[in-house]
KOLFI-535290 format. One record per atom (N, C-alpha, C): residue number from 1; residue in one letter; x, y, z. Coordinates in pm, 1 decimal. Each point is the difference from the previous one (the first is absolute). Layout:
BEGIN
r nulo:NUM; kero:A; east:X; north:Y; up:Z
...
//
This chain:
BEGIN
r nulo:1; kero:M; east:857.1; north:-3900.3; up:-1180.7
r nulo:1; kero:M; east:-69.4; north:-127.0; up:-1.3
r nulo:1; kero:M; east:-59.6; north:-30.0; up:-140.6
r nulo:2; kero:E; east:34.0; north:-154.9; up:-44.2
r nulo:2; kero:E; east:-55.7; north:-50.3; up:-121.2
r nulo:2; kero:E; east:-112.3; north:-99.0; up:47.1
r nulo:3; kero:S; east:-131.8; north:54.0; up:-108.6
r nulo:3; kero:S; east:-107.2; north:-56.6; up:45.2
r nulo:3; kero:S; east:-41.6; north:-130.1; up:-151.4
r nulo:4; kero:L; east:-35.2; north:-111.5; up:-22.5
r nulo:4; kero:L; east:-90.6; north:-95.0; up:-90.9
r nulo:4; kero:L; east:-108.9; north:56.0; up:-7.8
r nulo:5; kero:A; east:-65.6; north:13.4; up:116.4
r nulo:5; kero:A; east:-106.7; north:57.8; up:10.1
r nulo:5; kero:A; east:-37.1; north:164.1; up:-18.8
r nulo:6; kero:F; east:71.4; north:53.4; up:30.1
r nulo:6; kero:F; east:-71.3; north:178.1; up:-76.7
r nulo:6; kero:F; east:-121.3; north:32.6; up:103.1
r nulo:7; kero:E; east:36.8; north:-30.4; up:145.2
r nulo:7; kero:E; east:-89.9; north:37.9; up:87.8
r nulo:7; kero:E; east:25.8; north:189.9; up:-60.5
r nulo:8; kero:I; east:-139.3; north:31.8; up:98.0
r nulo:8; kero:I; east:-19.8; north:126.6; up:-54.7
r nulo:8; kero:I; east:30.6; north:69.0; up:170.3
r nulo:9; kero:T; east:47.0; north:92.6; up:16.6
r nulo:9; kero:T; east:58.6; north:72.0; up:125.1
r nulo:9; kero:T; east:-113.4; north:132.1; up:-22.7
r nulo:10; kero:A; east:-96.8; north:-36.1; up:42.8
r nulo:10; kero:A; east:-99.9; north:149.4; up:12.5
r nulo:10; kero:A; east:0.4; north:87.4; up:114.2
r nulo:11; kero:R; east:-9.3; north:128.5; up:-32.7
r nulo:11; kero:R; east:-21.9; north:96.8; up:90.0
r nulo:11; kero:R; east:-93.5; north:137.0; up:-27.2
r nulo:12; kero:P; east:-108.8; north:-0.8; up:114.3
r nulo:12; kero:P; east:-111.0; north:75.1; up:-51.9
r nulo:12; kero:P; east:37.8; north:120.7; up:-38.4
r nulo:13; kero:I; east:-71.7; north:84.5; up:-85.2
r nulo:13; kero:I; east:37.9; north:114.1; up:-83.8
r nulo:13; kero:I; east:-180.3; north:69.8; up:124.6
r nulo:14; kero:V; east:93.6; north:116.5; up:43.1
r nulo:14; kero:V; east:-133.7; north:62.7; up:66.2
r nulo:14; kero:V; east:-37.1; north:184.1; up:-78.3
r nulo:15; kero:I; east:-100.8; north:4.8; up:3.8
r nulo:15; kero:I; east:-54.1; north:90.9; up:-111.2
r nulo:15; kero:I; east:-102.6; north:63.0; up:124.7
r nulo:16; kero:E; east:48.7; north:138.3; up:61.3
r nulo:16; kero:E; east:-82.1; north:59.3; up:90.5
r nulo:16; kero:E; east:-97.0; north:70.3; up:-7.2
r nulo:17; kero:D; east:-94.9; north:61.2; up:31.4
r nulo:17; kero:D; east:-128.0; north:11.8; up:5.8
r nulo:17; kero:D; east:33.1; north:126.5; up:-149.7
r nulo:18; kero:E; east:-139.8; north:33.7; up:-45.9
r nulo:18; kero:E; east:38.4; north:148.5; up:-122.2
r nulo:18; kero:E; east:104.6; north:-16.5; up:-64.3
r nulo:19; kero:A; east:26.4; north:-92.1; up:-11.0
r nulo:19; kero:A; east:154.9; north:-41.4; up:-92.0
r nulo:19; kero:A; east:-11.9; north:-1.8; up:-126.3
r nulo:20; kero:W; east:32.6; north:43.0; up:-90.0
r nulo:20; kero:W; east:-54.4; north:9.8; up:-140.2
r nulo:20; kero:W; east:102.9; north:-76.6; up:-105.4
r nulo:21; kero:I; east:-34.6; north:-72.6; up:-33.4
r nulo:21; kero:I; east:104.1; north:-43.4; up:-94.1
r nulo:21; kero:I; east:2.6; north:-73.4; up:-185.8
r nulo:22; kero:A; east:66.0; north:112.5; up:-52.7
r nulo:22; kero:A; east:-66.2; north:-64.1; up:-193.7
r nulo:22; kero:A; east:0.8; north:-69.2; up:-52.8
r nulo:23; kero:T; east:-9.3; north:-37.0; up:-118.5
r nulo:23; kero:T; east:16.5; north:-102.9; up:-58.3
r nulo:23; kero:T; east:141.5; north:-57.2; up:-16.2
r nulo:24; kero:D; east:74.8; north:-106.4; up:-27.5
r nulo:24; kero:D; east:85.3; north:-100.1; up:-55.8
r nulo:24; kero:D; east:107.3; north:51.3; up:96.8
r nulo:25; kero:V; east:-48.7; north:9.7; up:121.3
r nulo:25; kero:V; east:138.8; north:22.3; up:101.4
r nulo:25; kero:V; east:29.6; north:-124.8; up:68.7
r nulo:26; kero:F; east:169.0; north:-23.3; up:5.2
r nulo:26; kero:F; east:-3.0; north:-121.7; up:87.7
r nulo:26; kero:F; east:4.0; north:33.9; up:146.8
r nulo:27; kero:V; east:-31.7; north:-69.6; up:70.2
r nulo:27; kero:V; east:106.0; north:0.8; up:186.3
r nulo:27; kero:V; east:-18.6; north:-121.3; up:3.6
r nulo:28; kero:S; east:163.7; north:37.0; up:59.0
r nulo:28; kero:S; east:114.1; north:-119.7; up:30.3
r nulo:28; kero:S; east:-81.7; north:-24.9; up:163.3
r nulo:29; kero:P; east:-25.7; north:-135.3; up:4.8
r nulo:29; kero:P; east:-42.5; north:-89.4; up:159.8
r nulo:29; kero:P; east:123.4; north:93.9; up:97.5
r nulo:30; kero:G; east:-129.1; north:24.5; up:130.8
r nulo:30; kero:G; east:72.3; north:31.7; up:110.4
r nulo:30; kero:G; east:7.5; north:165.1; up:-22.1
r nulo:31; kero:V; east:-68.3; north:65.3; up:-76.5
r nulo:31; kero:V; east:7.4; north:109.9; up:-18.2
r nulo:31; kero:V; east:-122.7; north:47.4; up:53.1
r nulo:32; kero:R; east:2.2; north:171.7; up:113.2
r nulo:32; kero:R; east:-137.0; north:61.8; up:37.0
r nulo:32; kero:R; east:2.5; north:86.3; up:-104.9
r nulo:33; kero:I; east:-149.9; north:50.9; up:-2.0
r nulo:33; kero:I; east:-56.3; north:122.2; up:-101.4
r nulo:33; kero:I; east:-25.9; north:67.6; up:109.7
r nulo:34; kero:G; east:32.3; north:159.3; up:59.9
r nulo:34; kero:G; east:-56.2; north:29.3; up:70.1
r nulo:34; kero:G; east:-99.1; north:55.4; up:-18.9
r nulo:35; kero:H; east:-86.3; north:47.3; up:101.1
r nulo:35; kero:H; east:-133.5; north:41.2; up:9.4
r nulo:35; kero:H; east:-10.1; north:149.9; up:-117.3
r nulo:36; kero:G; east:-104.3; north:-1.3; up:-106.9
r nulo:36; kero:G; east:-15.6; north:109.2; up:-18.9
r nulo:36; kero:G; east:108.8; north:-7.0; up:-149.4
r nulo:37; kero:A; east:85.0; north:-79.9; up:1.7
r nulo:37; kero:A; east:158.8; north:-25.5; up:-162.0
r nulo:37; kero:A; east:-149.4; north:13.1; up:-98.4
r nulo:38; kero:V; east:97.9; north:56.3; up:-140.3
r nulo:38; kero:V; east:-48.6; north:-48.6; up:-110.2
r nulo:38; kero:V; east:137.4; north:-1.9; up:-23.6
r nulo:39; kero:V; east:8.8; north:-107.0; up:-83.7
r nulo:39; kero:V; east:30.9; north:-86.3; up:-126.9
r nulo:39; kero:V; east:32.5; north:47.1; up:-91.7
r nulo:40; kero:G; east:29.4; north:32.8; up:-112.4
r nulo:40; kero:G; east:7.3; north:42.5; up:-126.7
r nulo:40; kero:G; east:3.7; north:-102.6; up:-110.0
r nulo:41; kero:V; east:-55.3; north:10.7; up:-117.0
r nulo:41; kero:V; east:2.0; north:-143.2; up:-108.8
r nulo:41; kero:V; east:153.9; north:-77.0; up:-2.6
r nulo:42; kero:R; east:-16.1; north:-94.9; up:-23.1
r nulo:42; kero:R; east:153.3; north:-45.9; up:-53.8
r nulo:42; kero:R; east:77.4; north:8.9; up:81.3
r nulo:43; kero:S; east:-47.7; north:43.3; up:131.5
r nulo:43; kero:S; east:94.8; north:-17.8; up:99.0
r nulo:43; kero:S; east:54.0; north:-133.6; up:58.5
r nulo:44; kero:T; east:137.2; north:-9.2; up:47.9
r nulo:44; kero:T; east:53.0; north:-112.0; up:81.7
r nulo:44; kero:T; east:26.9; north:-58.5; up:128.7
r nulo:45; kero:V; east:-83.1; north:-15.1; up:96.6
r nulo:45; kero:V; east:-25.8; north:74.3; up:158.6
r nulo:45; kero:V; east:109.5; north:-93.0; up:66.9
r nulo:46; kero:L; east:139.0; north:27.7; up:36.0
r nulo:46; kero:L; east:104.7; north:-113.8; up:53.0
r nulo:46; kero:L; east:6.1; north:-1.6; up:155.1
r nulo:47; kero:H; east:-82.1; north:96.4; up:69.5
r nulo:47; kero:H; east:66.4; north:82.3; up:136.4
r nulo:47; kero:H; east:-148.8; north:39.7; up:17.8
r nulo:48; kero:D; east:30.6; north:45.0; up:141.2
r nulo:48; kero:D; east:-159.8; north:16.2; up:54.9
r nulo:48; kero:D; east:-6.1; north:178.4; up:-101.5
r nulo:49; kero:L; east:-86.4; north:50.7; up:49.1
r nulo:49; kero:L; east:-70.6; north:70.4; up:-51.7
r nulo:49; kero:L; east:-72.4; north:162.3; up:139.3
r nulo:50; kero:P; east:70.7; north:94.1; up:5.9
r nulo:50; kero:P; east:-76.8; north:91.1; up:78.7
r nulo:50; kero:P; east:-142.6; north:43.3; up:8.4
r nulo:51; kero:P; east:-42.9; north:16.9; up:90.8
r nulo:51; kero:P; east:-168.7; north:51.4; up:-37.4
r nulo:51; kero:P; east:-41.3; north:101.8; up:-39.6
r nulo:52; kero:M; east:-36.3; north:55.2; up:-79.9
r nulo:52; kero:M; east:-94.6; north:132.1; up:-27.1
r nulo:52; kero:M; east:122.8; north:41.3; up:-113.9
r nulo:53; kero:R; east:58.0; north:-72.1; up:-95.8
r nulo:53; kero:R; east:118.8; north:98.8; up:-74.2
r nulo:53; kero:R; east:-21.6; north:-101.7; up:-166.4
r nulo:54; kero:V; east:-11.5; north:36.8; up:-48.5
r nulo:54; kero:V; east:-46.8; north:-59.7; up:-196.3
r nulo:54; kero:V; east:183.0; north:-39.8; up:18.8
r nulo:55; kero:C; east:-32.6; north:-104.5; up:-61.7
r nulo:55; kero:C; east:160.5; north:-69.7; up:-77.4
r nulo:55; kero:C; east:15.5; north:-43.4; up:-114.7
r nulo:56; kero:V; east:95.9; north:0.8; up:-101.4
r nulo:56; kero:V; east:0.7; north:-93.8; up:-71.1
r nulo:56; kero:V; east:114.0; north:-21.7; up:-56.8
r nulo:57; kero:G; east:26.7; north:-92.4; up:-117.7
r nulo:57; kero:G; east:131.0; north:-32.0; up:-44.9
r nulo:57; kero:G; east:23.7; north:-169.4; up:14.1
r nulo:58; kero:T; east:150.5; north:45.8; up:-67.3
r nulo:58; kero:T; east:40.4; north:-185.6; up:31.3
r nulo:58; kero:T; east:138.7; north:-35.3; up:105.6
r nulo:59; kero:P; east:23.5; north:34.3; up:54.2
r nulo:59; kero:P; east:-91.1; north:7.4; up:145.9
r nulo:59; kero:P; east:-98.4; north:50.6; up:-1.8
r nulo:60; kero:A; east:-96.2; north:23.8; up:86.5
r nulo:60; kero:A; east:-71.3; north:81.1; up:84.9
r nulo:60; kero:A; east:21.5; north:102.2; up:66.1
r nulo:61; kero:K; east:-1.4; north:145.7; up:-54.3
r nulo:61; kero:K; east:66.7; north:67.6; up:121.6
r nulo:61; kero:K; east:-100.2; north:117.0; up:103.6
r nulo:62; kero:S; east:-32.2; north:63.4; up:56.3
r nulo:62; kero:S; east:-49.3; north:129.8; up:20.5
r nulo:62; kero:S; east:33.7; north:105.4; up:-36.3
r nulo:63; kero:I; east:-126.8; north:36.6; up:-51.6
r nulo:63; kero:I; east:90.1; north:167.9; up:-127.1
r nulo:63; kero:I; east:-86.4; north:100.9; up:41.3
r nulo:64; kero:R; east:-142.6; north:-18.2; up:64.3
r nulo:64; kero:R; east:-69.1; north:153.7; up:85.1
r nulo:64; kero:R; east:-109.6; north:-91.2; up:121.1
r nulo:65; kero:P; east:-13.5; north:94.1; up:15.9
r nulo:65; kero:P; east:-155.2; north:-3.9; up:78.1
r nulo:65; kero:P; east:-96.4; north:-65.0; up:-69.6
r nulo:66; kero:R; east:-104.5; north:-55.2; up:66.4
r nulo:66; kero:R; east:-101.2; north:-32.4; up:-74.7
r nulo:66; kero:R; east:-87.0; north:112.0; up:-10.7
r nulo:67; kero:L; east:-0.4; north:105.5; up:141.3
r nulo:67; kero:L; east:-117.0; north:66.9; up:6.3
r nulo:67; kero:L; east:68.1; north:140.6; up:-46.9
r nulo:68; kero:A; east:25.4; north:145.4; up:-108.2
r nulo:68; kero:A; east:60.8; north:83.1; up:17.7
r nulo:68; kero:A; east:32.2; north:95.3; up:114.8
r nulo:69; kero:H; east:-90.7; north:-10.2; up:86.5
r nulo:69; kero:H; east:63.5; north:130.7; up:130.4
r nulo:69; kero:H; east:51.7; north:-76.2; up:73.4
r nulo:70; kero:E; east:43.9; north:-119.5; up:-7.7
r nulo:70; kero:E; east:84.0; north:-129.9; up:90.8
r nulo:70; kero:E; east:175.8; north:51.3; up:-73.5
r nulo:71; kero:N; east:66.3; north:-31.4; up:108.7
r nulo:71; kero:N; east:153.3; north:25.2; up:-83.9
r nulo:71; kero:N; east:89.5; north:-82.5; up:32.6
//
């Protein structure tokens, strides 16, 4: 679809409780960051991230549990 007005098609970004988002992170519209997730510096979040996981990269991917005693 072409538009001369360039309307914004916005979708909400949901950041659940206790999630941490580091500096210079891009979060795409429509993404949910799970409860307690941690997103590393300069990551690009293009898809939903799971709860209680450390996620980094471009695109951001889960690399490990947030807490050492979880698997």
